[in-house]
C-alpha positions as CSV (number, residue, x, y, z in Angstrom):
1,X,53.3,7.0,-48.2
2,X,49.6,7.0,-48.9
3,X,48.5,4.5,-51.5
4,X,45.0,5.3,-52.9
5,X,43.4,2.2,-54.2
6,X,39.7,3.3,-54.4
7,X,37.7,4.2,-57.5
8,X,39.0,7.2,-59.4
9,X,36.5,8.6,-62.0
10,X,39.2,10.2,-64.2
11,X,41.2,7.0,-64.4
12,X,38.1,4.9,-65.0
13,X,37.3,7.1,-68.1
14,X,40.8,6.5,-69.4
15,X,41.4,2.8,-68.7
16,X,39.6,-0.5,-68.5
17,X,38.9,-2.2,-65.2
18,X,41.7,-4.7,-66.0
19,X,44.2,-1.9,-66.5
20,X,43.1,-0.2,-63.3
21,X,43.6,-3.5,-61.4
22,X,47.0,-3.8,-62.8
23,X,47.8,-0.2,-61.8
24,X,46.6,-0.8,-58.2
25,X,48.6,-4.1,-58.1
26,X,51.7,-2.2,-59.1
27,X,51.1,0.5,-56.5
28,X,50.6,-2.1,-53.9
29,X,53.9,-3.8,-54.8
30,X,56.0,-0.6,-55.4
31,X,54.9,1.7,-52.6
32,X,56.1,-0.5,-49.7
33,X,59.5,-0.8,-51.4
34,X,59.7,2.9,-51.7
35,X,58.6,3.5,-48.1
36,X,61.1,0.9,-46.8
37,X,63.9,2.7,-48.6
38,X,63.5,5.6,-46.1
39,X,64.2,5.8,-42.4
40,X,60.9,5.2,-40.6
41,X,59.1,5.1,-44.0
42,X,55.7,3.5,-44.1
43,X,52.9,2.8,-46.5
44,X,49.2,3.5,-45.6
45,X,46.6,1.9,-47.9
46,X,43.6,4.0,-48.5
47,X,40.9,1.8,-50.0
48,X,38.1,4.3,-50.3
49,X,39.7,7.1,-52.2
50,X,41.0,7.5,-55.7
51,X,44.5,8.7,-56.6
52,X,43.4,12.1,-58.1
53,X,41.1,13.1,-55.2
54,X,42.7,11.5,-52.2
55,X,43.1,14.9,-50.5
56,X,39.4,15.6,-51.0
57,X,37.9,12.2,-50.4
58,X,40.0,11.3,-47.4
59,X,41.1,14.6,-45.8
60,X,41.3,12.8,-42.5
61,X,43.9,10.3,-43.7
62,X,46.0,13.0,-45.3
63,X,45.9,15.2,-42.2
64,X,46.6,12.3,-39.9
65,X,49.7,11.4,-42.0
66,X,50.9,15.0,-41.9
67,X,50.3,15.1,-38.2
68,X,52.2,11.8,-37.6
69,X,55.1,13.0,-39.7
70,X,55.3,16.3,-37.8
71,X,55.1,14.5,-34.5
72,X,58.0,12.3,-35.4
73,X,60.1,15.3,-36.5
74,X,59.5,17.2,-33.2
């Protein structure tokens, strides 16, 4: 599971900095629980990309996660 904790322009227009911190705190708490509910599940924190554009801002992290998953499935 990739957890994007970086700045997200769209979210910043919708919510205050306090709300954004609360959202990130919730993601940081919830995502490891979700990941641990699956065999070999893991959480990867991505600090320098926002939720909406993770696939654009950190293509390397997304592709690495996909590659790792495929490698485990082989």
